[in-house]
TORPA-4810 file (N, C-alpha, C, O; in nm, 3 decimals):
<nodes>
NODE_1_3.797_2.382_2.893_3.763_2.359_2.753_3.737_2.492_2.682_3.695_2.590_2.743_X
NODE_2_3.763_2.494_2.554_3.739_2.614_2.476_3.591_2.623_2.439_3.513_2.535_2.473_X
NODE_3_3.555_2.730_2.370_3.415_2.749_2.329_3.374_2.645_2.227_3.460_2.588_2.159_X
NODE_4_3.243_2.617_2.215_3.196_2.518_2.119_3.246_2.548_1.978_3.259_2.663_1.937_X
NODE_5_3.273_2.440_1.906_3.325_2.453_1.770_3.236_2.378_1.673_3.165_2.284_1.713_X
NODE_6_3.238_2.417_1.548_3.165_2.344_1.445_3.264_2.284_1.346_3.234_2.275_1.226_X
NODE_7_3.378_2.244_1.394_3.483_2.185_1.311_3.434_2.049_1.259_3.428_1.952_1.334_X
NODE_8_3.399_2.044_1.129_3.342_1.920_1.078_3.448_1.817_1.040_3.415_1.714_0.980_X
NODE_9_3.573_1.843_1.074_3.674_1.738_1.057_3.646_1.622_1.152_3.686_1.508_1.125_X
NODE_10_3.579_1.649_1.263_3.540_1.543_1.356_3.402_1.490_1.317_3.304_1.564_1.316_X
NODE_11_3.397_1.362_1.286_3.270_1.292_1.263_3.248_1.197_1.380_3.331_1.109_1.404_X
NODE_12_3.139_1.212_1.450_3.109_1.126_1.564_3.025_1.008_1.517_2.919_1.025_1.457_X
NODE_13_3.075_0.889_1.545_3.004_0.766_1.507_2.896_0.735_1.610_2.924_0.713_1.727_X
NODE_14_2.772_0.735_1.563_2.658_0.703_1.651_2.639_0.551_1.654_2.535_0.500_1.611_X
NODE_15_2.740_0.481_1.704_2.734_0.335_1.709_2.664_0.291_1.837_2.720_0.219_1.920_X
NODE_16_2.541_0.335_1.850_2.456_0.302_1.965_2.338_0.218_1.915_2.316_0.210_1.794_X
NODE_17_2.262_0.155_2.006_2.165_0.053_1.963_2.050_0.101_1.875_2.004_0.026_1.789_X
NODE_18_2.003_0.224_1.895_1.883_0.265_1.824_1.880_0.417_1.806_1.965_0.489_1.859_X
NODE_19_1.782_0.463_1.731_1.772_0.604_1.699_1.750_0.691_1.822_1.802_0.802_1.829_X
NODE_20_1.674_0.642_1.918_1.652_0.721_2.039_1.781_0.746_2.115_1.806_0.856_2.164_X
NODE_21_1.864_0.641_2.123_1.994_0.657_2.189_2.083_0.752_2.111_2.155_0.833_2.169_X
NODE_22_2.076_0.742_1.977_2.155_0.830_1.893_2.113_0.975_1.908_2.198_1.064_1.915_X
NODE_23_1.983_0.999_1.912_1.932_1.135_1.927_1.969_1.192_2.064_2.003_1.310_2.076_X
NODE_24_1.964_1.108_2.166_2.002_1.152_2.300_2.148_1.194_2.303_2.183_1.297_2.362_X
NODE_25_2.235_1.114_2.239_2.377_1.148_2.236_2.399_1.277_2.159_2.478_1.362_2.201_X
NODE_26_2.331_1.293_2.045_2.345_1.416_1.966_2.301_1.538_2.047_2.361_1.645_2.035_X
NODE_27_2.197_1.521_2.129_2.152_1.633_2.212_2.255_1.666_2.320_2.275_1.782_2.354_X
NODE_28_2.321_1.562_2.374_2.426_1.585_2.473_2.543_1.661_2.412_2.602_1.749_2.475_X
NODE_29_2.576_1.626_2.288_2.690_1.690_2.222_2.657_1.831_2.174_2.744_1.918_2.167_X
NODE_30_2.531_1.852_2.142_2.484_1.986_2.109_2.557_2.049_1.992_2.581_1.985_1.890_X
NODE_31_2.593_2.178_2.009_2.648_2.254_1.898_2.797_2.230_1.876_2.855_2.288_1.784_X
NODE_32_2.861_2.148_1.957_3.005_2.127_1.937_3.034_2.024_1.828_3.147_2.016_1.780_X
NODE_33_2.934_1.946_1.788_2.953_1.845_1.683_2.855_1.872_1.570_2.735_1.889_1.592_X
NODE_34_2.908_1.877_1.447_2.824_1.909_1.332_2.810_1.795_1.232_2.736_1.807_1.134_X
NODE_35_2.882_1.683_1.256_2.887_1.575_1.157_2.874_1.442_1.230_2.946_1.416_1.327_X
NODE_36_2.782_1.357_1.182_2.759_1.228_1.247_2.764_1.114_1.146_2.726_1.129_1.030_X
NODE_37_2.813_1.000_1.194_2.812_0.877_1.114_2.706_0.783_1.169_2.700_0.757_1.289_X
NODE_38_2.624_0.731_1.080_2.524_0.631_1.115_2.555_0.507_1.034_2.561_0.511_0.911_X
NODE_39_2.574_0.395_1.105_2.622_0.273_1.040_2.517_0.166_1.024_2.400_0.182_1.060_X
NODE_40_2.562_0.055_0.969_2.475_-0.058_0.940_2.409_-0.113_1.066_2.296_-0.161_1.061_X
NODE_41_2.480_-0.106_1.178_2.427_-0.162_1.303_2.299_-0.094_1.350_2.222_-0.153_1.425_X
NODE_42_2.276_0.030_1.306_2.156_0.100_1.348_2.048_0.100_1.241_1.942_0.160_1.258_X
NODE_43_2.073_0.032_1.130_1.978_0.038_1.020_1.839_-0.010_1.061_1.738_0.051_1.023_X
NODE_44_1.833_-0.119_1.139_1.703_-0.171_1.182_1.654_-0.104_1.310_1.545_-0.134_1.359_X
NODE_45_1.735_-0.012_1.362_1.696_0.059_1.484_1.654_0.202_1.457_1.658_0.287_1.546_X
NODE_46_1.613_0.229_1.332_1.567_0.363_1.298_1.677_0.454_1.246_1.665_0.576_1.254_X
NODE_47_1.783_0.395_1.192_1.898_0.473_1.147_1.866_0.575_1.040_1.913_0.688_1.047_X
NODE_48_1.786_0.537_0.941_1.753_0.632_0.834_1.664_0.745_0.885_1.678_0.860_0.842_X
NODE_49_1.573_0.713_0.976_1.489_0.816_1.034_1.574_0.914_1.116_1.551_1.035_1.112_X
NODE_50_1.672_0.861_1.189_1.761_0.946_1.267_1.844_1.034_1.175_1.862_1.153_1.201_X
NODE_51_1.895_0.975_1.066_1.973_1.052_0.970_1.891_1.169_0.917_1.941_1.281_0.907_X
NODE_52_1.766_1.143_0.883_1.680_1.246_0.828_1.650_1.356_0.931_1.649_1.474_0.898_X
NODE_53_1.627_1.315_1.056_1.598_1.413_1.160_1.720_1.501_1.189_1.707_1.623_1.201_X
NODE_54_1.836_1.439_1.201_1.957_1.517_1.228_1.989_1.612_1.114_2.037_1.724_1.135_X
NODE_55_1.964_1.567_0.992_1.995_1.649_0.874_1.893_1.761_0.857_1.929_1.878_0.847_X
NODE_56_1.767_1.725_0.855_1.663_1.821_0.820_1.622_1.912_0.935_1.592_2.030_0.914_X
NODE_57_1.621_1.859_1.057_1.573_1.938_1.171_1.685_1.999_1.254_1.667_2.104_1.315_X
NODE_58_1.800_1.932_1.256_1.911_1.981_1.339_2.022_2.046_1.257_2.114_2.105_1.314_X
NODE_59_2.015_2.035_1.125_2.116_2.097_1.041_2.252_2.031_1.044_2.352_2.095_1.014_X
NODE_60_2.256_1.903_1.080_2.384_1.831_1.088_2.420_1.769_0.953_2.332_1.746_0.870_X
NODE_61_2.548_1.744_0.932_2.593_1.666_0.817_2.589_1.519_0.855_2.610_1.482_0.970_X
NODE_62_2.561_1.433_0.755_2.540_1.292_0.782_2.625_1.205_0.691_2.627_1.222_0.569_X
NODE_63_2.695_1.112_0.753_2.776_1.010_0.685_2.706_0.877_0.709_2.703_0.827_0.821_X
NODE_64_2.648_0.820_0.603_2.580_0.691_0.611_2.681_0.583_0.575_2.724_0.572_0.460_X
NODE_65_2.716_0.503_0.673_2.822_0.404_0.657_2.761_0.266_0.634_2.748_0.186_0.727_X
NODE_66_2.724_0.238_0.509_2.658_0.113_0.475_2.753_0.011_0.412_2.722_-0.108_0.411_X
NODE_67_2.866_0.056_0.361_2.964_-0.033_0.296_2.895_-0.126_0.196_2.909_-0.248_0.204_X
NODE_68_2.822_-0.068_0.103_2.744_-0.147_0.008_2.832_-0.232_-0.081_2.940_-0.190_-0.124_X
NODE_69_2.785_-0.351_-0.108_2.854_-0.442_-0.202_2.750_-0.534_-0.264_2.679_-0.605_-0.193_X
NODE_70_2.742_-0.533_-0.397_2.649_-0.620_-0.467_2.678_-0.607_-0.616_2.776_-0.543_-0.655_X
NODE_71_2.593_-0.666_-0.699_2.609_-0.646_-0.843_2.580_-0.499_-0.875_2.512_-0.431_-0.798_X
NODE_72_2.632_-0.451_-0.987_2.624_-0.310_-1.019_2.483_-0.254_-1.017_2.460_-0.148_-0.959_X
NODE_73_2.388_-0.323_-1.080_2.252_-0.270_-1.089_2.189_-0.253_-0.951_2.117_-0.156_-0.927_X
NODE_74_2.216_-0.347_-0.862_2.159_-0.339_-0.728_2.221_-0.223_-0.650_2.150_-0.149_-0.581_X
NODE_75_2.352_-0.207_-0.661_2.419_-0.096_-0.593_2.366_0.037_-0.645_2.338_0.129_-0.568_X
NODE_76_2.354_0.048_-0.777_2.306_0.172_-0.836_2.166_0.208_-0.785_2.140_0.322_-0.749_X
NODE_77_2.078_0.110_-0.782_1.941_0.135_-0.735_1.938_0.171_-0.587_1.863_0.259_-0.545_X
NODE_78_2.020_0.102_-0.506_2.024_0.131_-0.363_2.074_0.272_-0.337_2.018_0.344_-0.255_X
NODE_79_2.179_0.311_-0.407_2.234_0.445_-0.388_2.136_0.551_-0.436_2.123_0.656_-0.374_X
NODE_80_2.067_0.524_-0.547_1.969_0.621_-0.596_1.860_0.645_-0.491_1.816_0.758_-0.471_X
NODE_81_1.818_0.538_-0.424_1.718_0.553_-0.319_1.771_0.629_-0.199_1.703_0.717_-0.145_X
NODE_82_1.894_0.597_-0.156_1.952_0.663_-0.040_1.982_0.810_-0.069_1.976_0.894_0.021_X
NODE_83_2.015_0.840_-0.194_2.050_0.978_-0.230_1.932_1.073_-0.212_1.952_1.194_-0.201_X
NODE_84_1.811_1.020_-0.208_1.694_1.105_-0.190_1.686_1.165_-0.050_1.610_1.259_-0.026_X
NODE_85_1.766_1.109_0.043_1.763_1.158_0.181_1.851_1.281_0.201_1.859_1.333_0.312_X
NODE_86_1.915_1.328_0.096_1.997_1.449_0.104_2.110_1.434_0.206_2.135_1.524_0.286_X
NODE_87_2.177_1.319_0.202_2.287_1.293_0.294_2.418_1.343_0.233_2.420_1.389_0.119_X
NODE_88_2.526_1.334_0.309_2.653_1.392_0.266_2.753_1.287_0.216_2.809_1.302_0.107_X
NODE_89_2.777_1.182_0.295_2.871_1.076_0.257_2.801_0.941_0.262_2.712_0.918_0.344_X
NODE_90_2.843_0.851_0.173_2.795_0.712_0.174_2.912_0.622_0.140_2.987_0.649_0.046_X
NODE_91_2.929_0.515_0.216_3.037_0.421_0.187_2.991_0.303_0.104_2.880_0.251_0.121_X
NODE_92_3.080_0.262_0.014_3.065_0.138_-0.061_3.199_0.068_-0.059_3.301_0.129_-0.030_X
NODE_93_3.200_-0.062_-0.090_3.328_-0.130_-0.103_3.402_-0.076_-0.225_3.341_-0.036_-0.324_X
NODE_94_3.534_-0.076_-0.217_3.615_-0.009_-0.317_3.636_-0.082_-0.447_3.715_-0.037_-0.530_X
NODE_95_3.568_-0.194_-0.469_3.580_-0.264_-0.596_3.530_-0.172_-0.708_3.424_-0.112_-0.696_X
NODE_96_3.605_-0.161_-0.816_3.570_-0.064_-0.920_3.427_-0.072_-0.971_3.364_0.031_-0.993_X
NODE_97_3.374_-0.194_-0.990_3.238_-0.203_-1.043_3.136_-0.148_-0.944_3.033_-0.094_-0.984_X
NODE_98_3.164_-0.162_-0.814_3.074_-0.109_-0.712_3.081_0.043_-0.710_2.978_0.110_-0.702_X
NODE_99_3.202_0.098_-0.716_3.218_0.243_-0.715_3.149_0.307_-0.835_3.078_0.406_-0.820_X
NODE_100_3.170_0.250_-0.953_3.108_0.306_-1.073_2.956_0.304_-1.063_2.890_0.401_-1.100_X
NODE_101_2.901_0.195_-1.013_2.755_0.184_-1.000_2.702_0.285_-0.898_2.598_0.347_-0.919_X
NODE_102_2.775_0.301_-0.788_2.732_0.396_-0.685_2.733_0.538_-0.738_2.642_0.616_-0.708_X
NODE_103_2.834_0.573_-0.816_2.840_0.706_-0.874_2.723_0.729_-0.970_2.669_0.840_-0.976_X
NODE_104_2.684_0.628_-1.043_2.567_0.640_-1.130_2.441_0.666_-1.046_2.358_0.749_-1.082_X
NODE_105_2.429_0.593_-0.936_2.312_0.610_-0.850_2.305_0.745_-0.783_2.197_0.795_-0.752_X
NODE_106_2.422_0.806_-0.760_2.427_0.936_-0.693_2.429_1.053_-0.790_2.444_1.168_-0.748_X
NODE_107_2.415_1.025_-0.917_2.422_1.130_-1.019_2.324_1.243_-0.988_2.211_1.218_-0.946_X
NODE_108_2.370_1.367_-1.009_2.289_1.487_-0.988_2.259_1.516_-0.841_2.179_1.605_-0.811_X
NODE_109_2.322_1.443_-0.751_2.307_1.469_-0.607_2.442_1.509_-0.549_2.547_1.486_-0.610_X
NODE_110_2.439_1.571_-0.430_2.563_1.611_-0.365_2.626_1.500_-0.282_2.730_1.521_-0.220_X
NODE_111_2.564_1.384_-0.281_2.612_1.271_-0.202_2.751_1.228_-0.250_2.770_1.196_-0.367_X
NODE_112_2.847_1.226_-0.157_2.983_1.183_-0.189_2.997_1.032_-0.166_2.959_0.980_-0.061_X
NODE_113_3.052_0.964_-0.266_3.073_0.820_-0.256_3.215_0.793_-0.207_3.313_0.830_-0.272_X
NODE_114_3.224_0.729_-0.091_3.353_0.698_-0.030_3.378_0.548_-0.039_3.292_0.468_-0.002_X
NODE_115_3.495_0.511_-0.088_3.527_0.370_-0.109_3.606_0.314_0.009_3.702_0.375_0.057_X
NODE_116_3.566_0.197_0.054_3.637_0.126_0.160_3.750_0.046_0.095_3.728_-0.029_0.001_X
NODE_117_3.870_0.064_0.147_3.986_-0.011_0.095_3.993_-0.144_0.169_3.945_-0.246_0.119_X
NODE_118_4.053_-0.143_0.287_4.056_-0.261_0.374_4.014_-0.215_0.512_4.069_-0.119_0.565_X
NODE_119_3.917_-0.283_0.571_3.863_-0.243_0.701_3.975_-0.227_0.804_4.069_-0.307_0.808_X
NODE_120_3.964_-0.123_0.886_4.069_-0.096_0.984_4.075_-0.200_1.095_4.171_-0.202_1.172_X
NODE_121_3.975_-0.287_1.104_3.977_-0.394_1.204_4.052_-0.518_1.155_4.067_-0.615_1.229_X
NODE_122_4.099_-0.515_1.029_4.164_-0.632_0.970_4.315_-0.617_0.963_4.367_-0.507_0.941_X
NODE_123_4.385_-0.730_0.983_4.530_-0.732_0.961_4.561_-0.842_0.859_4.470_-0.902_0.803_X
NODE_124_4.688_-0.868_0.836_4.727_-0.963_0.731_4.671_-1.103_0.757_4.633_-1.172_0.663_X
NODE_125_4.666_-1.145_0.882_4.610_-1.277_0.913_4.464_-1.285_0.873_4.419_-1.388_0.822_X
NODE_126_4.389_-1.177_0.894_4.248_-1.175_0.854_4.236_-1.183_0.702_4.147_-1.252_0.651_X
NODE_127_4.323_-1.113_0.630_4.318_-1.116_0.485_4.352_-1.255_0.432_4.293_-1.301_0.334_X
NODE_128_4.447_-1.321_0.496_4.481_-1.458_0.456_4.361_-1.549_0.474_4.333_-1.633_0.388_X
NODE_129_4.290_-1.533_0.585_4.173_-1.617_0.611_4.063_-1.591_0.509_3.983_-1.680_0.480_X
NODE_130_4.059_-1.471_0.454_3.960_-1.438_0.354_4.005_-1.459_0.212_3.938_-1.418_0.117_X
NODE_131_4.122_-1.525_0.195_4.177_-1.558_0.063_4.211_-1.434_-0.020_4.209_-1.438_-0.143_X
NODE_132_4.243_-1.323_0.048_4.287_-1.202_-0.021_4.433_-1.221_-0.063_4.511_-1.280_0.012_X
NODE_133_4.468_-1.173_-0.180_4.600_-1.201_-0.236_4.712_-1.158_-0.141_4.695_-1.064_-0.063_X
NODE_134_4.826_-1.226_-0.147_4.939_-1.193_-0.059_4.987_-1.050_-0.083_4.964_-0.991_-0.188_X
NODE_135_5.054_-0.997_0.019_5.111_-0.863_0.007_5.096_-0.785_0.135_5.014_-0.817_0.220_X
NODE_136_5.176_-0.682_0.147_5.169_-0.594_0.261_5.034_-0.522_0.263_4.984_-0.481_0.158_X
NODE_137_4.975_-0.508_0.382_4.842_-0.447_0.394_4.842_-0.306_0.336_4.750_-0.269_0.263_X
NODE_138_4.944_-0.227_0.368_4.948_-0.090_0.317_4.955_-0.087_0.165_4.893_-0.002_0.101_X
NODE_139_5.031_-0.178_0.107_5.042_-0.181_-0.040_4.907_-0.216_-0.103_4.871_-0.160_-0.206_X
NODE_140_4.835_-0.308_-0.042_4.703_-0.344_-0.093_4.604_-0.229_-0.079_4.523_-0.205_-0.169_X
NODE_141_4.611_-0.158_0.033_4.525_-0.041_0.052_4.552_0.062_-0.057_4.458_0.118_-0.114_X
NODE_142_4.679_0.089_-0.085_4.714_0.187_-0.187_4.663_0.144_-0.324_4.612_0.226_-0.400_X
NODE_143_4.677_0.018_-0.355_4.631_-0.033_-0.485_4.480_-0.020_-0.497_4.428_0.021_-0.601_X
NODE_144_4.408_-0.056_-0.391_4.262_-0.046_-0.393_4.218_0.101_-0.399_4.121_0.134_-0.467_X
NODE_145_4.290_0.187_-0.329_4.256_0.330_-0.332_4.274_0.385_-0.474_4.187_0.458_-0.523_X
NODE_146_4.384_0.352_-0.538_4.410_0.403_-0.673_4.303_0.355_-0.770_4.257_0.431_-0.856_X
NODE_147_4.262_0.229_-0.758_4.159_0.176_-0.847_4.023_0.238_-0.820_3.944_0.260_-0.912_X
NODE_148_3.995_0.266_-0.692_3.868_0.330_-0.658_3.863_0.473_-0.712_3.760_0.517_-0.764_X
NODE_149_3.973_0.545_-0.700_3.979_0.680_-0.756_3.957_0.675_-0.907_3.884_0.756_-0.963_X
NODE_150_4.021_0.579_-0.972_4.007_0.566_-1.117_3.862_0.540_-1.156_3.815_0.584_-1.261_X
NODE_151_3.790_0.467_-1.069_3.649_0.436_-1.096_3.556_0.552_-1.063_3.436_0.545_-1.090_X
NODE_152_3.611_0.659_-1.003_3.530_0.778_-0.978_3.496_0.808_-0.834_3.416_0.898_-0.808_X
NODE_153_3.555_0.735_-0.739_3.523_0.759_-0.598_3.555_0.903_-0.559_3.656_0.959_-0.600_X
NODE_154_3.466_0.962_-0.479_3.489_1.098_-0.428_3.589_1.099_-0.314_3.644_1.203_-0.280_X
NODE_155_3.610_0.983_-0.254_3.703_0.975_-0.143_3.727_0.832_-0.102_3.671_0.738_-0.159_X
NODE_156_3.811_0.817_-0.002_3.854_0.685_0.045_3.837_0.677_0.196_3.862_0.773_0.268_X
NODE_157_3.794_0.560_0.242_3.799_0.528_0.384_3.924_0.444_0.406_3.939_0.339_0.343_X
NODE_158_4.012_0.488_0.493_4.135_0.411_0.517_4.186_0.442_0.656_4.152_0.546_0.714_X
NODE_159_4.267_0.354_0.708_4.320_0.377_0.842_4.414_0.497_0.842_4.470_0.532_0.738_X
NODE_160_4.431_0.560_0.959_4.523_0.673_0.967_4.664_0.639_0.921_4.735_0.725_0.870_X
NODE_161_4.703_0.515_0.938_4.838_0.475_0.902_4.860_0.475_0.751_4.975_0.474_0.706_X
NODE_162_4.752_0.476_0.674_4.767_0.482_0.528_4.732_0.619_0.471_4.747_0.641_0.351_X
NODE_163_4.686_0.712_0.555_4.638_0.841_0.505_4.746_0.916_0.427_4.719_0.968_0.318_X
NODE_164_4.867_0.922_0.481_4.973_0.998_0.414_5.010_0.933_0.281_5.038_1.004_0.184_X
NODE_165_5.011_0.802_0.275_5.045_0.731_0.151_4.939_0.755_0.044_4.971_0.775_-0.073_X
NODE_166_4.813_0.752_0.084_4.704_0.776_-0.011_4.707_0.921_-0.058_4.687_0.950_-0.176_X
NODE_167_4.732_1.014_0.036_4.736_1.155_-0.001_4.848_1.182_-0.101_4.840_1.278_-0.179_X
NODE_168_4.951_1.099_-0.099_5.063_1.117_-0.192_5.030_1.069_-0.334_5.103_1.099_-0.428_X
NODE_169_4.921_0.993_-0.349_4.882_0.947_-0.483_4.836_1.067_-0.566_4.757_1.148_-0.517_X
NODE_170_4.882_1.081_-0.690_4.837_1.192_-0.774_4.685_1.199_-0.787_4.627_1.308_-0.794_X
NODE_171_4.620_1.082_-0.790_4.474_1.079_-0.807_4.398_1.128_-0.685_4.277_1.149_-0.692_X
NODE_172_4.468_1.146_-0.572_4.398_1.189_-0.450_4.370_1.339_-0.447_4.298_1.386_-0.359_X
NODE_173_4.426_1.413_-0.542_4.406_1.558_-0.542_4.257_1.590_-0.556_4.191_1.545_-0.649_X
NODE_174_4.207_1.668_-0.464_4.067_1.705_-0.466_3.973_1.598_-0.414_3.851_1.617_-0.415_X
NODE_175_4.027_1.486_-0.369_3.943_1.377_-0.315_3.952_1.377_-0.162_4.043_1.435_-0.103_X
NODE_176_3.857_1.312_-0.100_3.849_1.306_0.046_3.918_1.182_0.101_3.917_1.076_0.039_X
NODE_177_3.978_1.197_0.217_4.028_1.083_0.294_3.962_1.089_0.432_3.978_1.187_0.505_X
NODE_178_3.889_0.985_0.466_3.818_0.978_0.593_3.873_0.859_0.672_3.878_0.747_0.621_X
NODE_179_3.914_0.885_0.796_3.981_0.780_0.872_3.907_0.740_0.998_3.893_0.819_1.092_X
NODE_180_3.858_0.617_1.000_3.816_0.557_1.128_3.943_0.506_1.198_4.054_0.534_1.153_X
NODE_181_3.925_0.433_1.306_4.043_0.382_1.375_4.120_0.493_1.442_4.242_0.482_1.459_X
NODE_182_4.051_0.601_1.481_4.116_0.712_1.549_4.084_0.705_1.697_3.967_0.694_1.736_X
NODE_183_4.187_0.711_1.779_4.170_0.703_1.923_4.256_0.810_1.990_4.375_0.820_1.961_X
NODE_184_4.199_0.889_2.080_4.282_0.981_2.157_4.388_0.903_2.235_4.368_0.786_2.267_X
NODE_185_4.499_0.967_2.263_4.607_0.901_2.336_4.556_0.840_2.465_4.487_0.906_2.543_X
NODE_186_4.589_0.712_2.488_4.549_0.644_2.610_4.414_0.576_2.604_4.375_0.508_2.699_X
NODE_187_4.341_0.594_2.494_4.206_0.534_2.483_4.215_0.386_2.450_4.313_0.340_2.392_X
NODE_188_4.110_0.312_2.489_4.100_0.170_2.456_4.091_0.154_2.305_4.015_0.225_2.239_X
NODE_189_4.168_0.059_2.248_4.166_0.039_2.103_4.041_-0.031_2.054_4.009_-0.024_1.935_X
NODE_190_3.968_-0.101_2.144_3.848_-0.172_2.100_3.883_-0.276_1.996_3.977_-0.353_2.014_X
NODE_191_3.806_-0.280_1.883_3.832_-0.380_1.780_3.920_-0.327_1.667_3.934_-0.392_1.564_X
NODE_192_3.979_-0.210_1.687_4.063_-0.152_1.583_4.207_-0.199_1.598_4.258_-0.211_1.710_X
NODE_193_4.272_-0.226_1.485_4.410_-0.274_1.488_4.508_-0.177_1.424_4.629_-0.185_1.449_X
NODE_194_4.459_-0.085_1.341_4.547_0.012_1.275_4.497_0.151_1.311_4.405_0.203_1.248_X
NODE_195_4.557_0.210_1.415_4.501_0.331_1.475_4.602_0.446_1.478_4.720_0.427_1.452_X
NODE_196_4.552_0.566_1.510_4.635_0.684_1.531_4.556_0.784_1.613_4.435_0.769_1.631_X
NODE_197_4.624_0.886_1.663_4.555_0.991_1.738_4.488_1.087_1.640_4.525_1.091_1.523_X
NODE_198_4.390_1.166_1.686_4.322_1.260_1.597_4.416_1.357_1.525_4.407_1.373_1.404_X
NODE_199_4.507_1.419_1.598_4.596_1.518_1.538_4.688_1.455_1.434_4.711_1.513_1.328_X
NODE_200_4.740_1.336_1.464_4.833_1.274_1.369_4.760_1.230_1.242_4.817_1.235_1.133_X
NODE_201_4.635_1.186_1.256_4.558_1.146_1.137_4.536_1.264_1.044_4.553_1.251_0.922_X
NODE_202_4.498_1.379_1.099_4.478_1.498_1.017_4.610_1.545_0.957_4.616_1.582_0.840_X
NODE_203_4.716_1.544_1.038_4.846_1.588_0.989_4.896_1.500_0.875_4.970_1.546_0.788_X
NODE_204_4.854_1.374_0.875_4.898_1.280_0.772_4.813_1.286_0.645_4.838_1.210_0.551_X
NODE_205_4.713_1.375_0.642_4.640_1.393_0.518_4.492_1.364_0.522_4.424_1.382_0.421_X
NODE_206_4.440_1.320_0.637_4.296_1.293_0.646_4.219_1.424_0.645_4.262_1.523_0.703_X
NODE_207_4.103_1.424_0.579_4.013_1.540_0.581_3.918_1.532_0.700_3.880_1.634_0.757_X
NODE_208_3.879_1.410_0.735_3.787_1.388_0.846_3.834_1.267_0.926_3.889_1.172_0.870_X
NODE_209_3.811_1.270_1.056_3.833_1.154_1.141_3.700_1.109_1.198_3.610_1.190_1.222_X
NODE_210_3.688_0.979_1.219_3.566_0.923_1.276_3.598_0.867_1.414_3.685_0.782_1.429_X
NODE_211_3.527_0.917_1.515_3.550_0.873_1.652_3.417_0.831_1.713_3.318_0.905_1.706_X
NODE_212_3.415_0.713_1.771_3.292_0.662_1.831_3.304_0.636_1.979_3.266_0.719_2.061_X
NODE_213_3.357_0.518_2.014_3.359_0.474_2.154_3.419_0.576_2.252_3.361_0.598_2.358_X
NODE_214_3.534_0.638_2.220_3.590_0.732_2.318_3.495_0.847_2.353_3.511_0.912_2.457_X
NODE_215_3.397_0.873_2.267_3.299_0.978_2.296_3.174_0.919_2.361_3.135_0.962_2.470_X
NODE_216_3.111_0.821_2.294_2.982_0.778_2.350_2.995_0.690_2.474_2.897_0.673_2.547_X
NODE_217_3.115_0.633_2.499_3.134_0.557_2.622_3.181_0.645_2.737_3.186_0.600_2.852_X
NODE_218_3.214_0.769_2.708_3.260_0.860_2.812_3.143_0.899_2.903_3.031_0.914_2.855_X
NODE_219_3.167_0.914_3.034_3.060_0.963_3.122_3.020_1.107_3.089_2.912_1.152_3.127_X
NODE_220_3.108_1.177_3.018_3.078_1.315_2.976_3.113_1.328_2.827_3.219_1.380_2.792_X
NODE_221_3.023_1.280_2.739_3.053_1.277_2.595_3.090_1.413_2.538_3.179_1.422_2.453_X
NODE_222_3.025_1.520_2.582_3.056_1.653_2.528_3.200_1.692_2.560_3.271_1.746_2.475_X
NODE_223_3.243_1.665_2.683_3.380_1.697_2.720_3.479_1.616_2.637_3.583_1.668_2.596_X
NODE_224_3.446_1.489_2.613_3.535_1.404_2.532_3.546_1.458_2.390_3.655_1.461_2.333_X
NODE_225_3.433_1.500_2.333_3.435_1.557_2.198_3.513_1.688_2.195_3.590_1.712_2.102_X
NODE_226_3.493_1.772_2.295_3.562_1.900_2.300_3.713_1.881_2.311_3.791_1.957_2.253_X
NODE_227_3.755_1.778_2.386_3.899_1.752_2.398_3.959_1.716_2.262_4.070_1.758_2.230_X
NODE_228_3.885_1.638_2.184_3.934_1.602_2.050_3.937_1.725_1.960_4.034_1.745_1.886_X
NODE_229_3.834_1.808_1.967_3.831_1.931_1.886_3.946_2.024_1.924_4.006_2.087_1.837_X
NODE_230_3.976_2.032_2.053_4.089_2.113_2.095_4.220_2.058_2.040_4.308_2.134_2.000_X
NODE_231_4.232_1.925_2.038_4.353_1.863_1.981_4.365_1.895_1.832_4.475_1.921_1.783_X
NODE_232_4.254_1.894_1.759_4.258_1.922_1.616_4.305_2.064_1.587_4.364_2.090_1.483_X
NODE_233_4.279_2.155_1.679_4.321_2.294_1.659_4.473_2.308_1.659_4.527_2.408_1.612_X
NODE_234_4.542_2.207_1.711_4.688_2.214_1.718_4.754_2.170_1.588_4.875_2.188_1.571_X
NODE_235_4.677_2.114_1.495_4.736_2.060_1.373_4.774_2.175_1.281_4.825_2.153_1.171_X
</nodes>
């Protein structure tokens, strides 16, 4: 393995049960990882406290993956409260009214609002079951991305398979593309259905990739993270 890197294109998802487990994993990864995602699953397990500790005491960047969705006033108030934690990224659903409200709540802060287009665990059958309008999944992702950008989103969450298409949108200039659903070659896909390797996701226009299970399920998480960082150097 090469020397430790602080390449923040890799965001490690701390999809573990509680803050203590998350802190233990962060300590195992040490200086090779500078950016962490904390999701809804850890919210009741001390997720915000962990976010604050990693940010303020460890100097890490933090992506809070809450995927907020509610009426505008509620979203605005929630984001205003979360913005006080000095975090880096926050996800909301890509509906224009939600994005606009989130941007209002994050006003005067450095918090970037990232809009979710269509979850990477969903395919057309899932969208049909949810009464989402007919159409190709990629076309719907592009339409939602364009509308989220128009509403002021700082970036988009989308599968690697849509990264290049979103990057080709004129409105994507200067905006972020963050891709979950990234798996090193040969890794278990888990619950993801639209996936790509780390290098291909970055090559296709993603600014950051989010990797969870292949790292935290590894018997040697630091080695797993370093292998991904080495792959990113080839892009």
